[in-house]
DRENTORVO-208337 format. One record per residue: chain; x, y, z of N, C-alpha, C, O in turn. Coordinates in steps of 0.2 Angstrom, whole numbers, plus 5000, padded with zeros to 4 digits. Atoms other than C-alpha are relative to their C-alpha. Example, Ala and Ser with C-alpha at 12.3 -4.5 7.8 and 13.67 -1.06 7.14 Angstrom:
DRENTORVO-208337
<A <5004 4994 5000> <5062 4978 5039> <5004 5006 5000> <5009 5005 5003>>
<A <4996 4994 4999> <5068 4995 5036> <4996 5005 5003> <4999 5011 5004>>
END
This chain:
DRENTORVO-208337
<A <5003 4998 4993> <5336 5087 5055> <5006 5003 5004> <5005 5004 5010>>
<A <4994 4997 4996> <5353 5094 5060> <4999 5007 5001> <4996 5011 4997>>
<A <5001 4993 4998> <5354 5111 5069> <5004 5004 4995> <5001 5010 4993>>
<A <4996 4996 5005> <5368 5117 5057> <4996 5001 4994> <4996 5007 4991>>
<A <5004 5000 5006> <5357 5113 5042> <4994 5005 5000> <4993 5009 4996>>
<A <5006 4996 4999> <5342 5121 5049> <5002 5007 5000> <4998 5011 4997>>
<A <4998 4993 4999> <5351 5137 5053> <5002 5003 4993> <5000 5008 4991>>
<A <4998 4999 5007> <5359 5137 5035> <4994 5001 4996> <4993 5006 4991>>
<A <5006 5000 5004> <5342 5134 5027> <4995 5006 5002> <4992 5010 4998>>
<A <5005 4994 4998> <5332 5147 5038> <5002 5007 4999> <4998 5011 4997>>
<A <4998 4993 5001> <5343 5162 5036> <4998 5003 4993> <4995 5008 4993>>
<A <5002 4997 5006> <5341 5164 5017> <4992 5000 4999> <4989 5004 4996>>
<A <5007 5001 5000> <5323 5158 5018> <4996 5006 5004> <4991 5008 5001>>
<A <5003 4994 4996> <5319 5171 5032> <5000 5006 4996> <4995 5010 4996>>
<A <4999 4994 5004> <5326 5185 5021> <4995 5000 4994> <4992 5005 4993>>
<A <5004 5000 5006> <5316 5179 5006> <4993 5001 5002> <4989 5004 4999>>
<A <5007 5000 4998> <5300 5177 5016> <4998 5008 5002> <4993 5010 5001>>
<A <5000 4993 4998> <5303 5195 5023> <4998 5004 4994> <4993 5008 4994>>
<A <5001 4996 5006> <5304 5202 5005> <4993 4998 4997> <4990 5003 4995>>
<A <5006 5002 5003> <5289 5192 5000> <4994 5004 5004> <4989 5006 5001>>
<A <5005 4997 4996> <5279 5199 5015> <4999 5007 4999> <4994 5010 4998>>
<A <5000 4992 5002> <5284 5217 5011> <4996 5001 4993> <4992 5005 4993>>
<A <5004 5000 5006> <5278 5214 4993> <4993 4999 5000> <4989 5003 4997>>
<A <5007 5001 4999> <5262 5207 4998> <4996 5005 5004> <4991 5007 5002>>
<A <5003 4994 4997> <5258 5221 5010> <4999 5006 4996> <4994 5009 4996>>
<A <5000 4994 5005> <5262 5234 4997> <4994 4999 4995> <4990 5003 4994>>
<A <5005 5001 5004> <5250 5225 4985> <4993 5000 5003> <4989 5003 5000>>
<A <5007 5000 4996> <5236 5223 4998> <4999 5007 5001> <4993 5009 5000>>
<A <5001 4993 4999> <5238 5242 5002> <4998 5003 4994> <4993 5007 4994>>
<A <5002 4997 5006> <5237 5246 4984> <4992 4998 4998> <4988 5002 4996>>
<A <5007 5003 5001> <5221 5235 4982> <4995 5004 5004> <4990 5006 5002>>
<A <5005 4996 4995> <5213 5243 4998> <4999 5007 4997> <4993 5009 4998>>
<A <5000 4993 5002> <5217 5260 4991> <4995 5001 4994> <4991 5005 4994>>
<A <5004 5000 5006> <5209 5256 4974> <4992 4999 5002> <4988 5002 5000>>
<A <5007 5002 4998> <5193 5248 4983> <4997 5006 5003> <4992 5008 5002>>
<A <5002 4994 4997> <5192 5264 4994> <4998 5005 4995> <4993 5009 4996>>
<A <5001 4994 5005> <5193 5276 4979> <4994 4998 4996> <4990 5003 4995>>
<A <5006 5002 5004> <5179 5266 4970> <4994 5000 5005> <4989 5002 5002>>
<A <5006 5001 4995> <5168 5263 4986> <4998 5007 5002> <4992 5008 5004>>
<A <5002 4994 4998> <5169 5281 4992> <4995 5004 4996> <4990 5006 4999>>
<A <5005 4997 5004> <5160 5289 4978> <4993 4996 4999> <4988 4999 4999>>
<A <5006 5005 5000> <5147 5274 4977> <4996 5002 5007> <4990 5002 5006>>
<A <5004 4999 4993> <5143 5277 4996> <4997 5007 5000> <4992 5008 5003>>
<A <5003 4993 5000> <5141 5296 4993> <4994 5001 4996> <4989 5004 4998>>
<A <5006 5000 5004> <5129 5293 4979> <4996 4995 5002> <4990 4994 4999>>
END
């Protein structure tokens, strides 16, 4: 519960979470693009 330990733990974890969030956003965008590509022709027809 020490401030020094919290800072040491938060710095690497924050960087890792950032990378994970970026990867998740990319995956979500790809999935949304695929759904849009499949749904657009279905809506037209």
